Steps between C-alpha positions, in 0.01 A plus 500: 500500500499275194658586165520298179796510267428281200455150643653585836283604790678697770350563842649749748424557864617789709433535868420835645809647658719230346541625144844352473373145565354352179387161392493430128332201344532421126295220349602434137253279318667283239200303381156383602511365853877535533707773653842585623495700818765761569453606860696795624439541869691816576568627844718801445566835651753759393776540760350700784682736729383548856647805676493516876482860618513679834855426610652749738776585249253557221635211293297215354567133443417349164385139460458357154252220451454325170257223420605326179248373249389141517333350192397157386440352157257212460512245220162337463465190282140428590358206693625659823862463390697816575845627584562819697831689482593780737721751320697538822766244423289366211397247759240240407271519807224266380454218255159344498405195295125431492478745791749306714796700623835334430733744671559586865502862614533566875208661675758737648661593167562875474393681185663840555685529170832484691558159647499168313164321496498192722369231265396445141795497259752776579791547256847480648760706305791583482593337831369186672543511876678763709657787306768734623387791277120463519205312645484122528396338175576813301287788385273353229232393751482848656506711182194619311496330158355629175212325333673465162211324328149498651311167518405381156305194395685271260333298220528194725281669764799542732583842642844659508657814648851632518683683781834680499748644747780733379791637695431829673646724767377267776645180347828667407549612860545129580609346171648757266429328166248551217264206442158408368307226685184385325255221559210381287218339693254267324187368674370174357211286613698314765847647451697814579803573276792733581743599227789697648763707318787712639674723242837665557510828303815622670872477435579281805427134567217440747511240779171428676277234649131451424213308657121468490405477870179297457281449808261209433184476706456161665259357761783343703865525399573181696305304239680649200758313293739659249654289224812548294767553767647149533874504437524880511735676736351772716621784722319474835469853632357369830831324564748779430502445126625140517491311173303173487367261238131412481435125507119506528272444201275775634576790730268549798489782754468441871726775637652837419622454144718732293690315229659591165487192280759527225480394135147373537300338216262695279186381684370462854165364616354627826229282649212583736464866407159664472213243523753218522611551141849503345695795365756459222788749479699506179801729462758598242840658571419518871746241618425511876193430713456650843268327750392709797264495797563700820326245735388609843788686662624683190141602414494694828801705386333624177307820574269483197414130545261333737673241717206263449520523117806281439303175433318667210794573269790336326749707303645319199707760318661474159814711471858547395654570839775258604724663240440836330387564146782667305356726231739675256410835342229488236378152594178361651436243773175310442317263733150369550270323744166322446268419785228247423210380716471124436 
């Protein structure tokens, strides 16, 4: 069924016997030959109750099964340059430049609206690493975010959208503080911009860590080089958190790697990414850089990751994780990241 609302065309499909499963496509035309695509792929059912009858004592057992909604938003700049954001975790799951995918997502990634998505750019907040009161890497990557501002074309031709996560009953069960976490995403011709803000509307000071867990797609991680680490100290999580200093001009990966580089410079260059090109990462107020690859043995321990996939990714993650952000009441933490295909 197709409906038109002004300059927005909406198409709906419903399968027989599956009225609660709906796919919604909105194509908003913003000029001749240009469009911004908002794609809401919804797989949702109201919580269902299955009752098993026929017990000898006449009782019944009740099993509740809920399938949460999963939606994506697509920013389309034209020329086969797009960015796809899954509202589960507000996770960027695809960034294509001239139709070439720049991000790694595991073939075994699970899109159930419950678990974190294995790949893309998950958002880590308010805890990096293990957490005594909640899941590893916090709750932001497993919460459903709000599309605060739908994709809109700017006068420059770039496309921007805004996403927001507010505290709710689920987040307060782990971290009992009010907050507003917002990020503005801008898709340019060869760049992807993230502008992050965390606002503290409460009466107590917040303490948290934050990270953009970027999975870059690469043909062979053993050929990649990462600049900007020389002279930095790093916590090596593969060696019981021992502190070392990096003496190499470029970091290479030839084994299981899990390092938190501290007080890193504002720019890193990653070589030999897609099609042998370079990727520039620029960051502001994200003082640490995490470098990660599970290698062969650790890949086997990750249930939503193919053990043969490790050569095809390198995680270079801008964050504020070696020490927490301290945010007094009524103040805002701001940070940004720019990824550029060179």
